[in-house]
TORDREN-636888 format. One record per residue (C-alpha): residue number from 1; residue in three letters; x, y, z. Coordinates in Angstrom, 2 decimals, decimal comma. Layout:
TORDREN-636888
[atom NUM; 'ALA'; [X; Y; Z]]
...
This chain:
TORDREN-636888
[atom 1; 'MET'; [-10,76; 9,44; 59,42]]
[atom 2; 'ALA'; [-9,91; 6,87; 56,72]]
[atom 3; 'SER'; [-10,26; 8,16; 53,11]]
[atom 4; 'ARG'; [-12,31; 6,26; 50,64]]
[atom 5; 'CYS'; [-12,52; 6,13; 47,12]]
[atom 6; 'SER'; [-15,18; 8,38; 45,74]]
[atom 7; 'ARG'; [-15,74; 5,78; 42,62]]
[atom 8; 'CYS'; [-15,72; 2,47; 44,46]]
[atom 9; 'GLY'; [-15,76; 3,49; 48,14]]
[atom 10; 'GLN'; [-12,90; 1,25; 49,40]]
[atom 11; 'GLU'; [-10,68; 2,50; 51,96]]
[atom 12; 'ILE'; [-7,47; 4,43; 50,72]]
[atom 13; 'GLY'; [-4,07; 3,59; 52,23]]
[atom 14; 'PHE'; [-1,92; 6,35; 53,62]]
[atom 15; 'LEU'; [0,73; 6,29; 50,68]]
[atom 16; 'ALA'; [-2,24; 6,57; 47,99]]
[atom 17; 'ALA'; [-4,10; 9,04; 49,94]]
[atom 18; 'VAL'; [-0,96; 11,53; 49,34]]
[atom 19; 'THR'; [-0,56; 10,79; 45,60]]
[atom 20; 'THR'; [-3,45; 9,82; 43,36]]
[atom 21; 'PHE'; [-6,17; 9,89; 45,49]]
[atom 22; 'LYS'; [-5,28; 13,43; 46,72]]
[atom 23; 'GLN'; [-5,40; 14,66; 43,03]]
[atom 24; 'THR'; [-8,54; 12,70; 42,08]]
[atom 25; 'GLY'; [-10,41; 11,53; 44,65]]
[atom 26; 'ARG'; [-10,22; 7,91; 43,14]]
[atom 27; 'CYS'; [-7,73; 5,00; 44,21]]
[atom 28; 'ALA'; [-5,13; 3,80; 41,74]]
[atom 29; 'ALA'; [-7,51; 0,94; 40,27]]
[atom 30; 'CYS'; [-10,20; 3,36; 39,46]]
[atom 31; 'GLN'; [-8,37; 5,89; 38,32]]
[atom 32; 'ALA'; [-6,89; 3,53; 35,58]]
[atom 33; 'GLU'; [-10,42; 2,52; 34,98]]
[atom 34; 'TRP'; [-11,33; 6,32; 34,55]]
[atom 35; 'ASN'; [-8,35; 7,02; 32,29]]
[atom 36; 'ALA'; [-9,31; 4,07; 29,79]]
[atom 37; 'ALA'; [-13,07; 4,96; 29,71]]
[atom 38; 'LEU'; [-12,14; 8,50; 28,81]]
[atom 39; 'GLN'; [-9,81; 7,33; 25,89]]
[atom 40; 'ARG'; [-12,69; 4,93; 24,76]]
[atom 41; 'PHE'; [-15,10; 8,07; 24,95]]
[atom 42; 'ARG'; [-12,63; 10,49; 22,98]]
[atom 43; 'GLN'; [-12,27; 7,71; 20,31]]
[atom 44; 'ALA'; [-16,01; 7,10; 19,85]]
[atom 45; 'PHE'; [-16,75; 10,94; 19,90]]
[atom 46; 'TYR'; [-13,94; 11,45; 17,43]]
[atom 47; 'ALA'; [-15,44; 8,68; 15,24]]
[atom 48; 'ALA'; [-18,81; 10,26; 15,45]]
[atom 49; 'ILE'; [-17,90; 13,73; 14,22]]
[atom 50; 'GLN'; [-16,16; 12,49; 11,20]]
[atom 51; 'GLY'; [-18,22; 13,08; 7,86]]
[atom 52; 'THR'; [-21,55; 15,01; 8,76]]
[atom 53; 'GLY'; [-21,19; 15,18; 12,02]]
[atom 54; 'ILE'; [-23,01; 13,85; 15,31]]
[atom 55; 'ARG'; [-26,68; 12,84; 14,55]]
[atom 56; 'GLY'; [-29,36; 11,87; 16,80]]
[atom 57; 'ASP'; [-28,28; 8,43; 17,21]]
[atom 58; 'GLY'; [-24,50; 9,10; 17,40]]
[atom 59; 'TRP'; [-25,22; 11,52; 20,54]]
[atom 60; 'ALA'; [-27,39; 9,14; 22,12]]
[atom 61; 'ASN'; [-24,88; 6,36; 21,81]]
[atom 62; 'LEU'; [-22,25; 8,70; 23,47]]
[atom 63; 'GLN'; [-24,25; 9,50; 26,25]]
[atom 64; 'CYS'; [-24,90; 5,72; 26,81]]
[atom 65; 'LEU'; [-21,52; 5,07; 26,87]]
[atom 66; 'ALA'; [-20,24; 7,96; 29,18]]
[atom 67; 'GLN'; [-23,30; 6,11; 31,32]]
[atom 68; 'GLN'; [-22,13; 2,77; 31,06]]
[atom 69; 'ALA'; [-18,48; 3,78; 31,86]]
[atom 70; 'ARG'; [-19,81; 5,91; 34,68]]
[atom 71; 'LEU'; [-18,32; 8,69; 33,58]]
[atom 72; 'PRO'; [-19,98; 11,95; 34,63]]
[atom 73; 'TRP'; [-21,54; 13,68; 31,29]]
[atom 74; 'GLY'; [-19,71; 16,87; 31,98]]
[atom 75; 'ASP'; [-16,31; 15,30; 32,62]]
[atom 76; 'ALA'; [-16,95; 13,27; 29,58]]
[atom 77; 'LEU'; [-17,42; 16,56; 27,51]]
[atom 78; 'ALA'; [-14,45; 18,58; 29,14]]
[atom 79; 'ALA'; [-12,30; 15,32; 27,98]]
[atom 80; 'VAL'; [-13,12; 16,54; 24,29]]
[atom 81; 'ARG'; [-12,96; 20,19; 24,70]]
[atom 82; 'GLN'; [-10,50; 20,46; 21,77]]
[atom 83; 'GLU'; [-12,49; 18,07; 19,65]]
[atom 84; 'SER'; [-15,60; 19,96; 20,03]]
[atom 85; 'ILE'; [-14,16; 23,32; 19,44]]
[atom 86; 'GLN'; [-12,72; 21,80; 16,08]]
[atom 87; 'LEU'; [-16,03; 20,75; 15,45]]
[atom 88; 'LEU'; [-17,63; 24,54; 15,80]]
[atom 89; 'GLU'; [-14,66; 25,78; 13,91]]
[atom 90; 'ARG'; [-15,70; 23,64; 11,30]]
[atom 91; 'GLN'; [-19,17; 24,76; 10,93]]
[atom 92; 'VAL'; [-18,08; 28,35; 10,81]]
[atom 93; 'ALA'; [-15,46; 27,78; 8,27]]
[atom 94; 'PHE'; [-18,41; 25,96; 6,03]]
[atom 95; 'ALA'; [-20,67; 28,98; 6,60]]
[atom 96; 'MET'; [-17,46; 31,47; 5,55]]
[atom 97; 'ALA'; [-17,25; 29,63; 2,68]]
[atom 98; 'ASP'; [-20,52; 31,65; 0,90]]
[atom 99; 'GLY'; [-19,99; 34,39; 2,94]]
[atom 100; 'GLU'; [-22,97; 34,40; 4,93]]
[atom 101; 'PHE'; [-24,32; 32,97; 8,11]]
[atom 102; 'SER'; [-28,03; 32,48; 8,00]]
[atom 103; 'ASP'; [-30,29; 32,27; 11,06]]
[atom 104; 'GLN'; [-30,66; 28,31; 10,66]]
[atom 105; 'GLU'; [-26,81; 28,60; 10,99]]
[atom 106; 'LEU'; [-26,66; 30,58; 13,58]]
[atom 107; 'THR'; [-29,49; 28,42; 15,56]]
[atom 108; 'TYR'; [-27,23; 25,23; 14,54]]
[atom 109; 'PHE'; [-24,02; 26,74; 16,04]]
[atom 110; 'GLN'; [-25,31; 27,96; 19,54]]
[atom 111; 'GLY'; [-27,33; 24,86; 19,60]]
[atom 112; 'TRP'; [-24,03; 22,74; 19,37]]
[atom 113; 'GLN'; [-22,03; 25,17; 21,52]]
[atom 114; 'LYS'; [-24,79; 24,65; 24,45]]
[atom 115; 'ALA'; [-24,64; 20,76; 23,75]]
[atom 116; 'LEU'; [-21,12; 20,51; 23,97]]
[atom 117; 'ALA'; [-20,45; 22,67; 27,14]]
[atom 118; 'VAL'; [-18,12; 25,03; 25,35]]
[atom 119; 'PRO'; [-17,71; 28,01; 27,33]]
[atom 120; 'ASP'; [-17,79; 31,30; 25,47]]
[atom 121; 'ALA'; [-14,47; 32,35; 27,26]]
[atom 122; 'GLN'; [-12,86; 29,29; 25,56]]
[atom 123; 'ILE'; [-13,87; 30,56; 21,83]]
[atom 124; 'GLN'; [-14,15; 34,22; 22,14]]
[atom 125; 'PRO'; [-12,09; 34,62; 18,49]]
[atom 126; 'LEU'; [-14,54; 32,16; 16,89]]
[atom 127; 'LEU'; [-17,51; 33,77; 18,54]]
[atom 128; 'GLU'; [-16,06; 37,16; 17,17]]
[atom 129; 'ARG'; [-16,06; 35,70; 13,86]]
[atom 130; 'VAL'; [-19,82; 34,62; 14,17]]
[atom 131; 'ARG'; [-20,58; 38,18; 14,94]]
[atom 132; 'LYS'; [-19,08; 39,57; 11,81]]
[atom 133; 'LEU'; [-20,32; 36,88; 9,37]]
[atom 134; 'ARG'; [-23,88; 37,87; 11,16]]
[atom 135; 'GLN'; [-23,17; 41,44; 10,61]]
[atom 136; 'ILE'; [-22,33; 41,20; 6,82]]
[atom 137; 'THR'; [-25,12; 38,45; 6,18]]
[atom 138; 'THR'; [-27,66; 41,18; 7,54]]
[atom 139; 'ILE'; [-25,86; 44,06; 5,23]]
[atom 140; 'ARG'; [-26,41; 41,93; 2,18]]
[atom 141; 'GLN'; [-29,76; 41,42; 3,11]]
[atom 142; 'GLY'; [-30,40; 45,08; 2,58]]
[atom 143; 'ARG'; [-30,25; 46,21; 6,53]]
[atom 144; 'LEU'; [-27,54; 48,50; 6,40]]
[atom 145; 'PRO'; [-25,85; 50,17; 9,11]]
[atom 146; 'ARG'; [-26,08; 53,91; 10,03]]
[atom 147; 'ILE'; [-23,11; 55,79; 10,72]]
[atom 148; 'ASP'; [-22,82; 59,05; 12,89]]
[atom 149; 'ALA'; [-21,22; 61,58; 10,51]]
[atom 150; 'THR'; [-21,59; 64,56; 12,16]]
[atom 151; 'ALA'; [-18,11; 66,01; 10,87]]
[atom 152; 'LEU'; [-19,72; 65,65; 7,38]]
[atom 153; 'HIS'; [-21,73; 68,01; 5,56]]
[atom 154; 'LEU'; [-24,31; 65,95; 4,17]]
[atom 155; 'GLU'; [-27,81; 66,72; 2,67]]
[atom 156; 'CYS'; [-30,84; 66,74; 5,29]]
[atom 157; 'ASP'; [-32,01; 63,78; 3,78]]
[atom 158; 'GLU'; [-28,73; 61,82; 3,34]]
[atom 159; 'ILE'; [-27,91; 58,66; 5,25]]
[atom 160; 'CYS'; [-24,47; 57,61; 6,13]]
[atom 161; 'HIS'; [-23,62; 54,04; 6,04]]
[atom 162; 'LEU'; [-19,95; 53,99; 5,69]]
[atom 163; 'TYR'; [-17,19; 56,14; 6,92]]
[atom 164; 'MET'; [-13,68; 54,69; 7,02]]
[atom 165; 'ALA'; [-10,27; 55,60; 6,86]]
[atom 166; 'ALA'; [-9,02; 54,67; 3,18]]
[atom 167; 'THR'; [-5,81; 54,96; 0,69]]
[atom 168; 'TYR'; [-6,90; 55,13; -2,72]]
[atom 169; 'HIS'; [-4,19; 53,68; -5,17]]
[atom 170; 'LYS'; [-4,72; 55,93; -8,19]]
[atom 171; 'ALA'; [-3,12; 54,32; -11,25]]
[atom 172; 'THR'; [-2,15; 55,89; -14,28]]
[atom 173; 'SER'; [-0,70; 54,28; -17,15]]
[atom 174; 'ARG'; [2,83; 54,96; -15,65]]
[atom 175; 'THR'; [2,33; 55,22; -11,97]]
[atom 176; 'VAL'; [0,37; 54,31; -9,02]]
[atom 177; 'THR'; [-0,14; 57,20; -6,64]]
[atom 178; 'PRO'; [-1,49; 56,52; -2,73]]
[atom 179; 'LEU'; [-3,94; 58,89; -1,69]]
[atom 180; 'ASN'; [-4,69; 58,96; 2,08]]
[atom 181; 'GLY'; [-8,18; 59,95; 2,66]]
[atom 182; 'ASP'; [-11,83; 58,31; 3,64]]
[atom 183; 'ILE'; [-14,50; 56,41; 1,84]]
[atom 184; 'VAL'; [-17,97; 57,78; 2,47]]
[atom 185; 'ALA'; [-20,95; 55,60; 1,13]]
[atom 186; 'THR'; [-24,36; 57,27; 1,76]]
[atom 187; 'ASN'; [-28,10; 56,57; 0,32]]
[atom 188; 'LYS'; [-26,87; 58,91; -2,51]]
[atom 189; 'LYS'; [-23,23; 58,61; -3,64]]
[atom 190; 'LEU'; [-20,05; 56,90; -2,94]]
[atom 191; 'ARG'; [-17,38; 59,40; -2,00]]
[atom 192; 'PHE'; [-13,42; 59,35; -1,42]]
[atom 193; 'LEU'; [-12,58; 62,47; 0,43]]
[atom 194; 'SER'; [-9,01; 63,67; 0,15]]
[atom 195; 'ALA'; [-7,15; 66,77; 0,87]]
[atom 196; 'ASN'; [-5,03; 65,81; -2,61]]
[atom 197; 'ALA'; [-8,01; 64,80; -4,54]]
[atom 198; 'GLY'; [-11,42; 63,72; -3,85]]
[atom 199; 'VAL'; [-13,63; 61,32; -6,22]]
[atom 200; 'GLU'; [-17,66; 61,27; -6,40]]
[atom 201; 'MET'; [-19,00; 58,44; -7,69]]
[atom 202; 'ASP'; [-22,72; 57,57; -8,56]]
[atom 203; 'TRP'; [-24,04; 54,48; -7,76]]
[atom 204; 'ARG'; [-25,27; 53,17; -10,99]]
[atom 205; 'ARG'; [-21,53; 53,91; -12,85]]
[atom 206; 'ILE'; [-20,29; 51,40; -10,23]]
[atom 207; 'VAL'; [-19,85; 47,62; -12,20]]
[atom 208; 'ALA'; [-18,39; 45,68; -9,53]]
[atom 209; 'VAL'; [-16,78; 45,83; -6,12]]
[atom 210; 'SER'; [-14,68; 42,95; -4,60]]
[atom 211; 'ALA'; [-12,80; 42,50; -0,96]]
[atom 212; 'GLN'; [-9,30; 41,52; -1,28]]
[atom 213; 'PRO'; [-6,46; 41,43; 1,43]]
[atom 214; 'ASN'; [-6,34; 44,53; 2,87]]
[atom 215; 'GLY'; [-8,79; 46,60; 0,84]]
[atom 216; 'PHE'; [-11,43; 46,44; -1,95]]
[atom 217; 'ARG'; [-11,30; 47,18; -5,78]]
[atom 218; 'LEU'; [-13,72; 48,93; -7,67]]
[atom 219; 'GLN'; [-14,70; 48,92; -11,21]]
[atom 220; 'LEU'; [-16,67; 51,67; -12,61]]
[atom 221; 'GLU'; [-17,82; 52,50; -16,48]]
[atom 222; 'ILE'; [-15,64; 55,63; -16,34]]
[atom 223; 'GLN'; [-12,21; 55,89; -15,22]]
[atom 224; 'LYS'; [-12,18; 58,14; -12,04]]
[atom 225; 'GLY'; [-12,51; 56,29; -8,79]]
[atom 226; 'ASN'; [-11,31; 53,06; -10,56]]
[atom 227; 'GLY'; [-8,98; 50,92; -8,68]]
[atom 228; 'PHE'; [-7,79; 49,63; -5,16]]
[atom 229; 'TYR'; [-8,68; 51,12; -1,86]]
[atom 230; 'ALA'; [-6,78; 50,01; 1,32]]
[atom 231; 'VAL'; [-9,06; 50,00; 4,06]]
[atom 232; 'PRO'; [-8,83; 48,38; 7,72]]
[atom 233; 'ASP'; [-12,18; 46,39; 7,28]]
[atom 234; 'PRO'; [-12,49; 45,07; 3,45]]
[atom 235; 'THR'; [-15,25; 42,44; 3,81]]
[atom 236; 'PHE'; [-17,34; 45,15; 6,14]]
[atom 237; 'ALA'; [-16,70; 47,85; 3,30]]
[atom 238; 'ALA'; [-17,15; 46,09; 0,35]]
[atom 239; 'ALA'; [-20,60; 44,41; 1,65]]
[atom 240; 'VAL'; [-21,72; 48,06; 2,31]]
[atom 241; 'ILE'; [-21,23; 49,15; -1,24]]
[atom 242; 'GLU'; [-21,97; 46,04; -3,01]]
[atom 243; 'THR'; [-25,51; 45,99; -1,25]]
[atom 244; 'LEU'; [-25,93; 49,91; -2,08]]
[atom 245; 'VAL'; [-25,01; 49,31; -6,01]]
[atom 246; 'ARG'; [-27,60; 46,57; -5,87]]
[atom 247; 'MET'; [-30,11; 48,75; -4,30]]
[atom 248; 'HIS'; [-29,61; 51,47; -6,60]]
[atom 249; 'LYS'; [-29,79; 48,96; -9,40]]
[atom 250; 'ARG'; [-32,98; 47,43; -8,17]]
[atom 251; 'ASN'; [-31,12; 44,20; -7,93]]
[atom 252; 'LEU'; [-31,04; 42,83; -4,22]]
[atom 253; 'ILE'; [-31,10; 39,18; -5,46]]
[atom 254; 'ALA'; [-27,84; 37,16; -6,14]]
[atom 255; 'PRO'; [-27,72; 35,41; -9,35]]
[atom 256; 'SER'; [-28,61; 31,80; -8,88]]
[atom 257; 'ASP'; [-26,68; 29,04; -10,69]]
[atom 258; 'ALA'; [-29,40; 28,29; -13,20]]
[atom 259; 'SER'; [-28,86; 31,65; -14,66]]
[atom 260; 'GLY'; [-25,20; 30,12; -15,74]]
[atom 261; 'THR'; [-23,53; 32,86; -13,98]]
[atom 262; 'PRO'; [-20,34; 31,72; -12,30]]
[atom 263; 'THR'; [-20,79; 31,98; -8,39]]
[atom 264; 'ARG'; [-18,43; 31,50; -5,34]]
[atom 265; 'HIS'; [-20,75; 28,95; -3,87]]
[atom 266; 'ILE'; [-18,94; 25,90; -2,86]]
[atom 267; 'PRO'; [-21,21; 22,88; -2,53]]
[atom 268; 'GLN'; [-21,59; 21,28; 0,70]]
[atom 269; 'ASP'; [-20,18; 17,75; -0,30]]
[atom 270; 'VAL'; [-16,96; 19,61; -1,70]]
[atom 271; 'LYS'; [-16,54; 21,42; 1,63]]
[atom 272; 'MET'; [-17,14; 18,19; 3,28]]
[atom 273; 'ALA'; [-14,27; 16,46; 1,17]]
[atom 274; 'VAL'; [-11,96; 19,11; 1,45]]
[atom 275; 'TRP'; [-12,22; 19,15; 5,42]]
[atom 276; 'GLN'; [-11,70; 15,39; 5,49]]
[atom 277; 'ARG'; [-8,67; 15,51; 3,01]]
[atom 278; 'ASP'; [-7,01; 18,75; 4,79]]
[atom 279; 'GLN'; [-7,93; 16,86; 7,93]]
[atom 280; 'GLY'; [-9,40; 19,99; 9,46]]
[atom 281; 'ARG'; [-5,83; 22,02; 9,45]]
[atom 282; 'CYS'; [-4,19; 24,70; 7,41]]
[atom 283; 'ALA'; [-2,69; 23,27; 4,16]]
[atom 284; 'GLU'; [0,23; 25,57; 4,55]]
[atom 285; 'CYS'; [0,94; 25,70; 8,36]]
[atom 286; 'GLY'; [-1,14; 23,00; 9,94]]
[atom 287; 'SER'; [-3,04; 25,54; 12,33]]
[atom 288; 'THR'; [-6,62; 24,48; 13,29]]
[atom 289; 'SER'; [-7,85; 27,77; 14,21]]
[atom 290; 'TYR'; [-9,62; 30,61; 11,62]]
[atom 291; 'LEU'; [-10,10; 28,42; 8,80]]
[atom 292; 'GLU'; [-11,18; 29,41; 5,44]]
[atom 293; 'PHE'; [-12,05; 27,78; 1,98]]
[atom 294; 'ASP'; [-9,35; 29,06; -0,54]]
[atom 295; 'HIS'; [-9,41; 28,44; -4,20]]
[atom 296; 'ILE'; [-5,91; 27,24; -5,44]]
[atom 297; 'ILE'; [-6,65; 28,82; -8,87]]
[atom 298; 'PRO'; [-8,53; 32,21; -7,60]]
[atom 299; 'PHE'; [-12,29; 32,27; -8,43]]
[atom 300; 'SER'; [-11,30; 35,77; -10,20]]
[atom 301; 'LYS'; [-9,04; 33,66; -12,72]]
[atom 302; 'GLY'; [-11,78; 31,25; -13,54]]
[atom 303; 'GLY'; [-10,84; 28,82; -10,52]]
[atom 304; 'ALA'; [-13,67; 26,08; -10,09]]
[atom 305; 'ASN'; [-15,59; 25,01; -7,26]]
[atom 306; 'THR'; [-13,80; 21,41; -7,22]]
[atom 307; 'THR'; [-12,32; 19,60; -4,40]]
[atom 308; 'ASN'; [-9,18; 19,56; -6,49]]
[atom 309; 'ASN'; [-9,18; 23,47; -6,42]]
[atom 310; 'ILE'; [-10,37; 24,18; -2,97]]
[atom 311; 'GLN'; [-7,84; 23,93; 0,27]]
[atom 312; 'LEU'; [-8,12; 24,91; 3,73]]
[atom 313; 'LEU'; [-6,27; 27,58; 4,79]]
[atom 314; 'CYS'; [-5,80; 29,83; 7,98]]
[atom 315; 'ARG'; [-6,50; 33,63; 7,91]]
[atom 316; 'ASP'; [-2,94; 34,30; 8,02]]
[atom 317; 'CYS'; [-2,31; 31,94; 5,31]]
[atom 318; 'ASN'; [-4,53; 32,91; 3,23]]
[atom 319; 'LEU'; [-4,11; 36,75; 3,36]]
[atom 320; 'LYS'; [-0,52; 36,18; 2,51]]
[atom 321; 'LYS'; [-1,50; 34,20; -0,48]]
[atom 322; 'GLY'; [-3,80; 36,96; -1,54]]
[atom 323; 'ASN'; [-5,08; 36,66; -5,18]]
[atom 324; 'ARG'; [-2,14; 34,93; -6,16]]
[atom 325; 'LEU'; [-1,74; 31,52; -8,05]]
């Protein structure tokens, strides 16, 4: 029985049937047309996701282009899979800039993942970042986790919210001594438990907590407990401690821009300009995965939220840089 092209229906010769047709089901002429149509679709898709991303008309135009070129929608989307993943990466990077992932941002992300037909299996690291961001967001909103701390002897009405291995870098005027132990945060107190020297801190005495590469730093009204704590999950630990501090100080609302207090929030137009300038790649190594907005002059050292002071870095390069200029 003669073989026929699945696109034009023409009969395929024997030689073609064992080469192009065997792989695609299309004759050589139709395959060339197919490749050209996919290239046009890729170019149109890439143009559409620049700037603010695909909007209603742009999406409809892409569907119309695929239909006119006789490209099945699934095949068209499969041809722009990497560009689609980069679009989702951008959404997460934008959300990570202010450290939270709102319900609206989650709905937007999930909607685009579904529309672009990107399988979970191809973006597992990205989905894990979204899960982590959502966890941090709920913590900062006051919904703290409850940790099973049966190994600890807590008071009957004491609830554990953080129980994590930690190394406290105890600093004096001359030396810094690392002490291994555990950091424990409950609804009553913050404790560093160690066989060498434990520290118990009242929530109201804590002035500030900041996540840093490989740990977090505490600032207290007193010297005892001040300093850097190395932990395996700095963002989670700092979020729990910061939220408990705000709860005990009756201050669960972060300062707004109108108050005149400096804020780490990067304006949307700045994030967009930086993403375009750096072409969605790490400014150091060129990676397109796990991107974060970084202050070139650190925010803690007075760095501004301006285009000239913000760059894209991947997580590895950002951790290597830390808080250095």
